[in-house]
C-alpha positions as CSV (number, residue, x, y, z in Angstrom):
1,X,0.0,0.0,0.0
2,X,1.3,3.4,-0.9
3,X,1.0,6.4,1.3
4,X,1.3,10.1,1.0
5,X,0.8,13.1,3.2
6,X,-2.5,14.8,3.5
7,X,-2.8,18.3,2.2
8,X,-4.7,19.4,5.3
9,X,-3.0,22.2,7.1
10,X,-3.0,20.2,10.2
11,X,-0.5,20.1,13.1
12,X,-0.7,18.3,16.4
13,X,1.2,19.6,19.4
14,X,2.8,16.2,20.2
15,X,6.0,15.2,18.8
16,X,6.6,11.6,17.6
17,X,4.1,9.4,15.7
18,X,0.6,9.9,17.1
19,X,-2.2,7.6,15.9
20,X,-5.4,9.7,15.7
21,X,-7.8,6.9,15.0
22,X,-8.0,7.6,11.4
23,X,-4.4,8.1,10.6
24,X,-1.0,9.1,11.9
25,X,0.7,12.3,12.5
26,X,4.4,12.5,12.4
27,X,6.6,15.3,14.1
28,X,10.3,15.6,14.8
29,X,12.5,18.4,16.0
30,X,15.5,19.8,14.1
31,X,16.7,23.3,14.1
32,X,19.4,22.9,11.6
33,X,18.2,20.4,9.1
34,X,17.3,21.5,5.5
35,X,14.9,18.6,4.8
36,X,13.4,15.8,6.8
37,X,12.3,12.5,5.3
38,X,9.9,9.9,6.8
39,X,10.9,6.4,5.8
40,X,8.3,3.5,5.9
41,X,9.2,-0.1,6.0
42,X,7.7,-3.5,5.4
43,X,6.1,-5.5,8.2
44,X,9.4,-7.2,8.8
45,X,11.4,-4.0,8.9
46,X,13.7,-5.1,6.2
47,X,12.5,-3.3,3.1
48,X,12.2,0.5,2.8
49,X,8.8,1.0,1.1
50,X,8.5,4.8,1.0
51,X,10.6,7.8,1.5
52,X,8.4,10.9,2.0
53,X,9.7,14.4,2.8
54,X,7.9,15.9,5.7
55,X,5.7,18.8,4.1
56,X,5.3,21.2,7.0
57,X,7.8,23.1,9.0
58,X,6.7,25.4,11.8
59,X,9.6,26.8,13.8
60,X,11.9,24.0,14.2
61,X,9.3,21.2,14.1
62,X,8.9,19.1,10.9
63,X,5.6,17.4,10.5
64,X,3.1,15.7,8.3
65,X,-0.1,13.6,8.5
66,X,-0.9,10.4,6.6
67,X,-4.5,9.3,6.5
68,X,-5.2,5.6,6.9
69,X,-1.8,4.8,8.4
70,X,-2.3,2.5,11.3
71,X,-0.6,1.2,14.4
72,X,2.1,-1.3,13.6
73,X,3.6,0.7,10.9
74,X,7.4,0.6,11.0
75,X,9.3,3.8,10.3
76,X,12.4,6.0,10.7
77,X,13.8,9.4,9.5
78,X,16.6,10.7,7.3
79,X,17.8,14.3,7.8
80,X,19.3,16.4,5.1
81,X,21.7,19.2,6.0
82,X,25.3,20.3,6.3
83,X,28.0,17.8,7.2
84,X,30.4,20.2,8.9
85,X,31.8,18.6,12.1
86,X,33.9,21.7,12.9
87,X,30.6,23.7,13.0
88,X,28.9,20.9,15.0
89,X,26.7,19.6,12.2
90,X,26.8,16.0,11.3
91,X,23.8,15.4,8.9
92,X,24.0,12.4,6.6
93,X,20.9,11.3,4.9
94,X,22.4,7.9,4.2
95,X,21.8,7.1,7.8
96,X,18.4,6.0,9.0
97,X,17.6,7.7,12.3
98,X,15.4,6.5,15.2
99,X,12.7,8.8,16.2
100,X,13.6,10.1,19.5
101,X,9.8,9.8,20.5
102,X,9.3,6.3,19.2
103,X,7.0,4.4,21.6
104,X,8.0,1.0,20.4
105,X,11.3,-0.2,18.9
106,X,11.8,-3.2,16.7
107,X,14.9,-5.2,15.7
108,X,18.4,-5.2,17.0
109,X,21.2,-3.0,16.0
110,X,23.5,-5.0,13.7
111,X,26.9,-3.4,14.2
112,X,28.4,-2.4,10.8
113,X,30.6,0.5,9.8
114,X,27.7,1.7,7.7
115,X,26.1,3.0,11.0
116,X,28.8,5.7,11.2
117,X,28.4,9.1,9.5
118,X,32.1,9.0,8.6
119,X,34.3,6.4,7.0
120,X,35.8,4.2,9.7
121,X,39.6,3.9,8.9
122,X,39.8,7.0,6.8
123,X,42.8,9.3,7.5
124,X,40.5,12.2,7.9
125,X,38.7,10.3,10.7
126,X,35.2,11.9,11.6
127,X,35.7,14.7,9.1
128,X,35.2,12.2,6.3
129,X,31.8,11.4,4.9
130,X,30.2,7.8,4.6
131,X,27.7,7.2,1.8
132,X,26.5,3.7,2.8
133,X,22.8,3.1,3.8
134,X,22.5,2.2,7.5
135,X,18.9,1.2,7.3
136,X,19.5,-2.6,7.0
137,X,21.5,-2.6,10.3
138,X,19.3,-0.2,12.3
139,X,16.4,-0.6,14.7
140,X,13.2,1.2,13.7
141,X,10.1,2.8,15.5
142,X,6.7,1.4,15.4
143,X,3.5,3.5,15.4
144,X,1.5,2.6,18.7
145,X,-2.1,2.6,19.7
146,X,-2.1,3.8,23.3
147,X,-5.3,2.1,24.4
148,X,-5.0,-0.1,27.5
149,X,-7.5,-1.2,30.2
150,X,-6.4,0.6,33.3
151,X,-9.6,-0.1,35.1
152,X,-9.0,-0.5,38.8
153,X,-5.5,0.9,38.7
154,X,-4.6,4.0,40.8
155,X,-1.5,5.8,41.7
156,X,-0.4,4.8,45.3
157,X,1.5,8.0,46.3
158,X,2.9,6.4,49.5
159,X,4.5,8.9,51.8
160,X,8.3,8.8,51.8
161,X,8.3,7.9,55.6
162,X,6.5,4.6,54.6
163,X,8.7,3.7,51.8
164,X,11.0,0.8,51.5
165,X,12.7,0.7,48.1
166,X,14.1,-2.5,46.4
167,X,16.6,-2.0,43.5
168,X,16.2,-4.7,40.9
169,X,17.0,-5.8,37.3
170,X,14.2,-7.2,35.2
171,X,16.3,-10.0,33.8
172,X,18.5,-10.5,36.8
173,X,15.6,-10.8,39.2
174,X,13.8,-13.4,37.1
175,X,16.3,-15.6,35.3
176,X,16.9,-18.2,37.9
177,X,13.9,-18.1,40.1
178,X,12.6,-21.6,40.2
179,X,8.9,-20.5,40.4
180,X,8.9,-18.0,37.4
181,X,7.8,-19.9,34.3
182,X,10.7,-20.4,31.9
183,X,9.2,-18.7,29.0
184,X,8.7,-15.5,31.2
185,X,12.1,-15.3,32.6
186,X,14.0,-12.1,31.8
187,X,10.8,-10.2,31.0
188,X,8.3,-7.7,32.4
189,X,5.7,-10.5,32.7
190,X,8.2,-12.5,34.7
191,X,8.6,-9.6,37.0
192,X,4.8,-9.4,37.4
193,X,4.5,-13.2,38.0
194,X,3.2,-14.4,41.4
195,X,6.4,-15.7,42.8
196,X,8.2,-12.4,42.4
197,X,5.4,-10.2,43.7
198,X,4.7,-12.6,46.7
199,X,8.4,-12.4,47.6
200,X,8.4,-8.7,47.6
201,X,5.2,-8.4,49.6
202,X,6.3,-11.0,52.1
203,X,9.7,-9.2,52.5
204,X,7.8,-5.8,53.2
205,X,8.9,-3.9,50.1
206,X,6.8,-0.8,49.1
207,X,8.5,0.3,46.0
208,X,10.5,-1.5,43.3
209,X,13.3,0.6,41.5
210,X,13.9,-1.0,38.1
211,X,17.3,-0.5,36.4
212,X,16.9,1.0,33.0
213,X,14.1,-0.4,30.9
214,X,14.1,2.4,28.3
215,X,15.5,1.1,24.9
216,X,19.2,0.6,24.9
217,X,21.4,-1.3,22.4
218,X,24.4,-3.5,23.2
219,X,27.7,-1.7,22.8
220,X,29.7,-2.8,19.9
221,X,32.9,-3.3,21.9
222,X,31.0,-5.5,24.4
223,X,29.6,-7.8,21.6
224,X,33.0,-8.1,20.2
225,X,34.1,-9.5,23.6
226,X,31.0,-11.8,23.9
227,X,29.6,-9.5,26.6
228,X,26.5,-7.5,26.6
229,X,25.1,-4.2,27.9
230,X,23.4,-5.8,30.9
231,X,22.7,-2.8,33.2
232,X,21.3,-0.7,30.3
233,X,22.9,2.7,31.0
234,X,23.2,3.5,27.3
235,X,19.7,4.8,26.4
236,X,18.7,5.5,22.8
237,X,14.9,5.5,23.0
238,X,13.5,7.5,25.9
239,X,9.8,6.6,25.3
240,X,10.1,2.9,24.4
241,X,10.4,-0.2,26.7
242,X,13.4,-2.4,26.1
243,X,12.3,-5.0,23.5
244,X,14.4,-7.8,25.2
245,X,12.2,-7.5,28.3
246,X,9.1,-8.3,26.3
247,X,7.9,-11.9,26.1
248,X,6.0,-11.0,22.9
249,X,5.9,-7.8,20.9
250,X,3.3,-5.8,22.7
251,X,4.6,-2.9,24.9
252,X,1.4,-3.3,26.9
253,X,3.3,-5.9,28.8
254,X,5.0,-3.1,30.6
255,X,1.6,-1.6,31.6
256,X,0.4,-5.0,32.8
257,X,3.4,-5.4,35.1
258,X,2.8,-1.9,36.5
259,X,-0.9,-2.7,37.0
260,X,0.0,-5.9,38.9
261,X,2.6,-4.2,41.1
262,X,0.0,-1.6,42.0
263,X,-2.5,-4.2,42.9
264,X,-0.1,-5.6,45.4
265,X,0.6,-2.2,46.9
266,X,4.0,-1.7,45.3
267,X,5.1,1.5,43.5
268,X,7.2,1.3,40.4
269,X,10.3,3.6,40.1
270,X,12.3,3.8,36.8
271,X,16.0,4.3,36.7
272,X,16.4,6.8,33.8
273,X,19.4,8.0,31.9
274,X,18.8,11.5,30.4
275,X,22.4,12.7,30.9
276,X,23.9,10.9,27.9
277,X,22.9,8.6,25.0
278,X,24.3,5.3,23.3
279,X,25.8,7.4,20.4
280,X,29.0,8.0,22.3
281,X,31.6,10.6,21.3
282,X,31.9,12.4,18.0
283,X,33.5,9.1,16.8
284,X,30.4,7.1,17.7
285,X,27.7,6.0,15.3
286,X,24.9,8.0,13.9
287,X,21.8,6.4,15.1
288,X,19.3,9.2,16.1
289,X,20.1,12.5,17.8
290,X,23.5,13.0,16.2
291,X,22.0,12.9,12.8
292,X,18.9,14.9,13.6
293,X,20.6,17.8,15.0
294,X,24.0,17.3,16.7
295,X,24.5,20.9,17.6
296,X,21.2,21.0,19.5
297,X,21.0,17.7,21.2
298,X,24.6,17.5,22.6
299,X,26.8,19.6,24.5
300,X,29.9,20.3,22.3
301,X,33.3,21.6,23.3
302,X,33.2,25.3,23.5
303,X,36.7,25.4,22.1
304,X,36.1,23.2,19.2
305,X,32.5,22.2,18.1
306,X,33.9,19.1,16.4
307,X,34.2,17.4,19.8
308,X,31.7,16.3,22.4
309,X,31.8,17.8,25.9
310,X,31.6,14.9,28.3
311,X,30.6,15.1,31.9
312,X,29.3,11.6,32.0
313,X,32.3,9.5,31.2
314,X,30.4,7.9,28.2
315,X,31.6,10.2,25.4
316,X,28.7,12.6,25.2
317,X,26.4,14.8,27.3
318,X,22.8,15.6,26.4
319,X,22.3,19.3,26.1
320,X,19.5,19.7,28.6
321,X,20.0,23.5,28.5
322,X,18.4,23.5,25.0
323,X,14.7,24.2,25.3
324,X,13.6,21.5,22.9
325,X,16.0,18.9,24.4
326,X,14.6,19.8,27.9
327,X,11.0,19.4,26.3
328,X,12.0,15.9,25.1
329,X,13.1,14.9,28.6
330,X,9.9,16.3,30.3
331,X,7.7,14.8,27.6
332,X,9.4,11.5,28.2
333,X,8.9,11.7,32.0
334,X,5.2,12.7,31.6
335,X,4.7,9.9,29.2
336,X,5.8,7.3,31.6
337,X,3.7,8.8,34.4
338,X,0.6,9.5,32.4
339,X,0.5,6.7,29.9
340,X,2.7,4.0,31.6
341,X,1.5,4.9,35.1
342,X,5.0,4.6,36.8
343,X,5.3,6.2,40.3
344,X,8.7,7.9,40.1
345,X,12.2,8.1,38.8
346,X,15.8,7.6,39.7
347,X,18.0,9.9,37.7
348,X,21.4,8.6,36.6
349,X,24.3,11.0,37.0
350,X,21.8,13.7,37.9
351,X,24.3,16.4,38.4
352,X,24.6,16.7,34.6
353,X,20.8,17.6,34.4
354,X,21.5,20.6,36.7
355,X,24.3,22.0,34.6
356,X,23.7,25.3,32.9
357,X,24.7,26.7,29.5
358,X,28.0,27.5,31.2
359,X,28.4,24.0,32.5
360,X,28.2,24.8,36.2
361,X,25.8,22.8,38.4
362,X,22.9,25.1,39.6
363,X,20.3,23.7,42.0
364,X,18.0,26.4,40.9
365,X,18.6,25.6,37.2
366,X,16.0,25.2,34.4
367,X,15.6,21.5,34.7
368,X,14.7,21.6,38.4
369,X,12.4,24.6,38.0
370,X,10.6,22.8,35.3
371,X,10.2,19.7,37.3
372,X,8.9,21.8,40.4
373,X,6.3,23.7,38.4
374,X,5.0,20.6,36.6
375,X,1.6,19.5,38.1
376,X,2.3,15.9,37.1
377,X,6.0,15.4,37.8
378,X,6.2,17.3,41.0
379,X,3.9,14.9,42.6
380,X,5.9,11.6,41.9
381,X,8.9,10.1,43.5
382,X,12.1,11.9,42.3
383,X,15.5,10.4,43.2
384,X,18.9,11.9,42.1
385,X,22.1,10.1,41.8
386,X,23.9,13.2,43.0
387,X,27.1,13.1,41.0
388,X,28.7,13.0,37.6
389,X,32.4,12.9,36.5
390,X,32.6,16.5,35.5
391,X,34.1,19.4,37.4
392,X,32.0,20.1,40.6
393,X,29.8,17.1,39.8
394,X,29.7,15.6,43.3
395,X,26.6,17.2,44.8
396,X,25.3,15.1,47.7
397,X,22.9,17.3,49.5
398,X,22.9,19.8,46.7
399,X,19.6,19.1,45.1
400,X,16.4,21.0,45.7
401,X,13.1,19.7,47.0
402,X,11.2,17.5,45.9
403,X,14.2,15.4,45.0
404,X,15.6,12.7,47.3
405,X,19.2,11.7,46.8
406,X,21.3,8.5,46.9
407,X,23.6,8.8,49.9
408,X,26.9,7.2,49.3
409,X,28.3,8.8,52.5
410,X,25.7,6.6,54.4
411,X,27.0,3.5,52.6
412,X,30.7,4.2,53.3
413,X,30.2,5.3,57.0
414,X,28.1,2.2,57.8
415,X,30.5,-0.1,56.1
416,X,33.5,1.4,57.8
417,X,31.9,1.4,61.2
418,X,31.0,-2.3,61.1
419,X,34.4,-3.1,59.6
420,X,36.0,-1.8,62.8
421,X,37.5,1.5,61.6
422,X,38.2,3.9,64.4
423,X,36.7,7.2,65.0
424,X,33.4,6.4,63.3
425,X,30.9,6.9,66.2
426,X,30.2,10.5,65.1
427,X,29.8,9.5,61.5
428,X,27.5,6.7,62.3
429,X,25.4,8.9,64.5
430,X,25.1,11.4,61.5
431,X,23.9,8.5,59.3
432,X,21.5,7.1,61.8
433,X,19.7,10.4,62.1
434,X,19.4,11.3,58.4
435,X,22.7,12.9,57.5
436,X,21.9,16.4,58.6
437,X,25.2,18.1,57.4
438,X,24.1,17.2,53.9
439,X,20.3,17.5,54.0
440,X,19.2,19.7,56.8
441,X,19.0,23.0,54.9
442,X,16.5,24.7,52.6
443,X,13.7,23.3,54.6
444,X,14.4,19.8,53.4
445,X,13.2,16.9,55.5
446,X,15.0,13.9,56.9
447,X,13.6,11.6,54.0
448,X,15.9,13.5,51.6
449,X,18.4,10.8,52.2
450,X,18.0,7.5,50.4
451,X,20.1,5.2,52.7
452,X,21.8,2.3,51.0
453,X,24.3,-0.4,52.0
454,X,24.8,-1.6,48.4
455,X,23.5,-0.9,44.9
456,X,23.9,-2.4,41.4
457,X,27.2,-0.5,41.1
458,X,29.6,-2.0,43.6
459,X,29.7,-5.0,45.9
460,X,26.6,-6.7,47.0
461,X,26.1,-7.0,50.8
462,X,27.4,-10.5,50.8
463,X,30.5,-9.5,48.8
464,X,31.1,-6.7,51.1
465,X,31.7,-9.2,53.9
466,X,33.4,-11.8,51.7
467,X,36.0,-10.0,49.7
468,X,38.9,-7.6,50.5
469,X,39.3,-6.6,46.8
470,X,37.3,-6.5,43.6
471,X,37.4,-9.4,41.2
472,X,36.2,-8.1,37.8
473,X,38.4,-10.3,35.5
474,X,35.3,-11.5,33.6
475,X,34.8,-7.9,32.3
476,X,37.9,-8.3,30.1
477,X,39.6,-5.1,31.4
478,X,42.3,-6.8,33.5
479,X,40.5,-5.9,36.7
480,X,41.1,-2.2,36.2
481,X,37.5,-1.3,36.1
482,X,35.2,-0.7,39.0
483,X,35.9,1.0,42.4
484,X,38.9,0.0,44.3
485,X,37.9,1.5,47.6
486,X,35.0,-0.6,48.8
487,X,35.2,-0.5,52.6
488,X,34.9,-4.3,52.5
489,X,36.4,-7.0,54.7
490,X,36.5,-10.8,53.9
491,X,36.5,-11.7,57.6
492,X,39.4,-14.1,57.1
493,X,39.1,-15.7,53.7
494,X,38.7,-14.2,50.2
495,X,35.4,-15.4,48.8
496,X,33.3,-18.5,49.8
497,X,34.5,-20.6,52.5
498,X,33.6,-23.7,54.6
499,X,35.0,-22.1,57.8
500,X,32.0,-22.0,60.1
501,X,33.5,-19.3,62.3
502,X,34.1,-17.0,59.4
503,X,30.6,-17.8,58.0
504,X,29.0,-17.0,61.3
505,X,30.9,-13.7,61.6
506,X,29.8,-12.8,58.0
507,X,26.2,-13.5,58.9
508,X,26.3,-11.4,62.0
509,X,27.9,-8.4,60.2
510,X,25.2,-8.6,57.5
511,X,22.6,-8.6,60.2
512,X,24.2,-5.6,61.8
513,X,24.3,-3.7,58.5
514,X,20.5,-4.5,57.7
515,X,19.5,-3.6,61.2
516,X,21.4,-0.3,60.9
517,X,19.7,0.4,57.6
518,X,16.2,-0.2,59.0
519,X,16.8,1.7,62.2
520,X,18.1,4.9,60.4
521,X,16.1,8.0,59.7
522,X,15.7,8.6,56.0
523,X,14.4,6.2,53.2
524,X,16.0,2.7,53.1
525,X,16.9,1.1,49.8
526,X,17.7,-2.6,49.6
527,X,19.7,-4.1,46.7
528,X,17.7,-7.0,45.1
529,X,19.2,-10.3,46.3
530,X,21.0,-8.9,49.3
531,X,18.2,-10.6,51.5
532,X,19.1,-13.9,49.9
533,X,22.9,-13.7,50.4
534,X,23.4,-13.1,46.6
535,X,27.0,-12.8,45.5
536,X,28.6,-11.7,42.2
537,X,31.8,-13.6,43.0
538,X,33.6,-10.3,44.0
539,X,32.7,-8.4,40.8
540,X,31.7,-4.9,41.7
541,X,31.1,-3.7,38.2
542,X,28.8,-6.4,36.6
543,X,27.4,-4.0,34.0
544,X,28.3,-6.4,31.1
545,X,27.4,-9.7,32.9
546,X,24.2,-11.0,31.6
547,X,24.8,-14.4,33.2
548,X,25.0,-16.1,36.6
549,X,27.4,-13.3,37.8
550,X,24.8,-10.6,37.4
551,X,21.7,-12.6,37.9
552,X,20.1,-13.0,41.3
553,X,20.8,-16.4,43.0
554,X,17.6,-17.6,44.6
555,X,19.2,-20.5,46.6
556,X,19.0,-18.3,49.7
557,X,15.2,-18.6,50.0
558,X,15.7,-21.0,53.0
559,X,18.5,-19.1,54.6
560,X,17.6,-17.6,58.1
561,X,19.0,-14.3,56.9
562,X,15.9,-13.8,54.7
563,X,13.7,-14.1,57.8
564,X,15.9,-11.6,59.6
565,X,15.5,-9.1,56.8
566,X,11.7,-9.6,56.9
567,X,11.8,-9.0,60.7
568,X,13.9,-5.8,60.4
569,X,11.6,-4.4,57.8
570,X,8.5,-5.3,59.9
571,X,10.2,-3.7,62.9
572,X,10.8,-0.5,61.1
573,X,7.2,-0.4,59.9
574,X,5.9,-0.9,63.4
575,X,7.9,2.0,65.0
576,X,7.0,5.6,64.0
577,X,10.1,6.7,65.8
578,X,12.2,5.3,63.1
579,X,10.3,7.0,60.3
580,X,10.2,10.8,61.1
581,X,9.7,13.6,58.7
582,X,11.8,16.4,60.1
583,X,15.2,16.3,61.6
584,X,15.4,15.8,65.4
585,X,16.8,18.5,67.7
586,X,17.2,17.1,71.2
587,X,15.8,20.2,72.5
588,X,13.6,19.7,75.7
589,X,9.8,20.3,75.2
590,X,7.8,22.2,77.7
591,X,7.3,19.1,79.8
592,X,11.0,18.3,79.7
593,X,10.8,15.4,77.3
594,X,13.3,15.1,74.5
595,X,13.0,13.6,70.9
596,X,16.7,12.4,70.7
597,X,19.7,11.8,73.0
598,X,23.1,10.1,72.8
599,X,24.6,8.0,75.5
600,X,27.9,6.4,76.3
601,X,27.9,2.7,77.6
602,X,28.0,4.0,81.2
603,X,24.7,5.8,80.6
604,X,26.1,9.3,80.7
605,X,25.5,11.6,77.8
606,X,28.0,11.7,75.0
607,X,30.3,14.7,75.4
608,X,32.9,16.2,73.1
609,X,35.7,13.9,74.4
610,X,33.5,10.8,73.7
611,X,32.5,12.0,70.1
612,X,36.2,12.4,69.4
613,X,37.4,9.1,70.9
614,X,38.9,7.0,68.2
615,X,38.7,4.0,70.3
616,X,35.0,4.2,71.1
617,X,33.1,1.5,69.4
618,X,29.8,1.6,71.3
619,X,27.0,4.1,71.0
620,X,23.6,4.5,72.4
621,X,20.7,6.4,70.9
622,X,17.3,7.4,72.3
623,X,14.4,8.2,69.9
624,X,10.9,9.3,70.5
625,X,7.9,10.3,68.4
626,X,4.2,10.8,69.2
627,X,2.2,7.8,67.8
628,X,-1.3,8.8,66.6
629,X,-2.6,9.8,69.9
630,X,-1.6,6.5,71.5
631,X,1.5,7.9,73.4
632,X,4.9,8.2,72.1
633,X,7.0,5.5,70.4
634,X,10.3,5.4,72.3
635,X,13.3,3.2,71.6
636,X,16.9,2.9,72.8
637,X,19.3,1.7,70.1
638,X,22.8,0.5,70.9
639,X,25.3,-0.2,68.3
640,X,28.4,-2.0,69.3
641,X,31.3,-2.7,66.9
642,X,33.7,-3.7,69.7
643,X,33.7,-6.6,72.2
644,X,31.0,-7.6,74.6
645,X,30.0,-4.5,76.5
646,X,28.1,-3.7,79.8
647,X,25.6,-0.9,78.9
648,X,23.6,1.0,81.4
649,X,20.2,2.0,79.7
650,X,19.2,5.6,80.4
651,X,16.4,7.0,82.4
652,X,14.8,9.3,80.0
653,X,11.3,10.9,79.5
654,X,10.3,9.2,82.7
655,X,11.2,5.7,81.5
656,X,13.1,3.6,83.9
657,X,12.6,0.1,82.8
658,X,13.4,-1.5,79.3
659,X,13.0,-4.8,77.5
660,X,15.3,-6.0,74.7
661,X,13.3,-6.5,71.5
662,X,16.0,-6.8,68.8
663,X,19.4,-8.4,69.1
664,X,21.5,-9.2,66.1
665,X,23.9,-11.2,68.2
666,X,21.1,-13.6,69.1
667,X,21.0,-15.4,65.7
668,X,17.5,-16.7,64.7
669,X,16.1,-15.4,68.0
670,X,16.9,-11.8,67.1
671,X,13.4,-10.5,67.7
672,X,12.6,-12.3,70.9
673,X,11.6,-10.1,73.9
674,X,13.8,-10.1,77.0
675,X,13.3,-7.8,80.0
676,X,16.4,-6.2,81.4
677,X,17.3,-5.1,84.9
678,X,20.2,-2.8,85.6
679,X,23.2,-2.8,83.3
680,X,22.8,-5.2,80.5
681,X,25.4,-6.9,78.2
682,X,25.3,-6.0,74.6
683,X,27.2,-8.7,72.6
684,X,30.3,-7.6,70.6
685,X,29.7,-6.8,67.1
686,X,25.9,-6.4,67.4
687,X,23.0,-4.1,67.5
688,X,20.5,-4.1,70.4
689,X,17.1,-2.3,70.5
690,X,15.0,-1.8,73.7
691,X,11.4,-0.9,74.2
692,X,9.9,0.6,77.4
693,X,8.5,-2.0,79.7
694,X,4.8,-1.4,80.2
């Protein structure tokens, strides 16, 4: 069937391919193109069946409407314009370009030199011009029908104080679970299967944070090493779900997954990568943005427009300061909330999104202002990874409300304290109470801190207590990649061991760290698999390991540690004192009661000398919060990274008698209640928590 553009003077405000019910409207942005062609393809995407110049240009938006063109149509673009790399322009109509707004993407990139705008191997390098057609090797967009039965689905909007986040990978979470049907493993429908949802609900999780699920290709250099872009931090399609996560071809599988999570009371947070794309540096391929308008979409070196300006470590940086690029990012976010019903976002290398036209980070910059004024986006969960690799990129605590932030300072101080490093009681106290030095400003609340012990990037919790050094040999980079400063300790043997003493010590340290996480003010995030004792064999950068190294090992379902994690999460949920909104002050109220106080083992208040004592390993913390008119919720927490210690529990707020309700040194009896009288022994290397008696 042949198609042509309608002569109607008709333009929709949306960019991308929008099915109207009677035809499809196409619109794409380019400020510097001289002509834009829409290319249509056969049902299998292999044959180009039409090449139609977009007839209308208004401002920098090229558009056209084709009556009768239906969902399922496969398409791409070709952009005509100057090929002048030194001026920032890299137009090449021989290269088929993916629509930045494509809602579905089909095919896989078949890496070939024809995908590059210049001739690979030419002495002129990227100043040369390649005339080969890239269409046979390119992925394409698919026109979508947005209809889906969302009946019964509603946004959860759970308060941050009630939130427990679980970071997971769609494939990694499902590939080896014995209860997930084999044909659904590695897919959205596998994530939505009963065994996965039941596990999360039983564990006590309230929000799942998915590693990137927007379309990303496999890097050429990884495929050449028989590896894969497993994590997905190389986005090319900001509106399309990753095809490899579909069990069929329908993107509605993602919607079905979200609906199932919502029915179980679990919010869905997406890890999104708007700071860079999969096209790499100026020597990378021409797949979409570079060919549509390189000068607009990317930051280029102010000294030489031929070269990319990179604050991300990936070769390029998205030019979020350009209004139409900013619009694309905002349109993408609104699409995933409004059409796909997700509940929030975690922004990879978010400092890049706050960089101005002059490259500096600005917490009052355009991107943040746009989010804050948006009636849709300002109401969802927003989490920043508060750093990038550029100058001034480390910005923990520097983001504005309503953003929350990954807190690597929390991770490092907790790991170091339990590893036995000296002089950490002050640092741990700061982390237990929400990291005030970073976040207690600009009227930000204590939930600004996303507390984590581990994440996809770095050691798992099990590897933190099992390895002194990283073991990334499988990545093919001679173990040079990944962090070298992990604050880990193998407890006496590198990797797995049959030594029962070492295994018991590792189990206790893991319990200590999970207990610390769940007893801390802020928002806890658990790395998927940590509750199961999942190991990556010491690999702390498994970005390319789509195999047993990167996948979750479910053999720990019968491990007592899983029950401890369930108990720790339930304990947090049952105690409002652990889930406060504002930073605590310790100032006495009119009746003389306090909301927080710190104690030495002898029951005396912590003083300057104690806070500076590099040999002190034991610290007591009192917390109090009114609990819905039922009297205050009050706790004493004792963390002890030293040997067995006699602790005198305080008399505070009129409380004189306490009972032990959590003890990580008690193994499987960690949550048994034990009344105490007088000084009590807190086991070495343990956490103990006490409730008032009566």
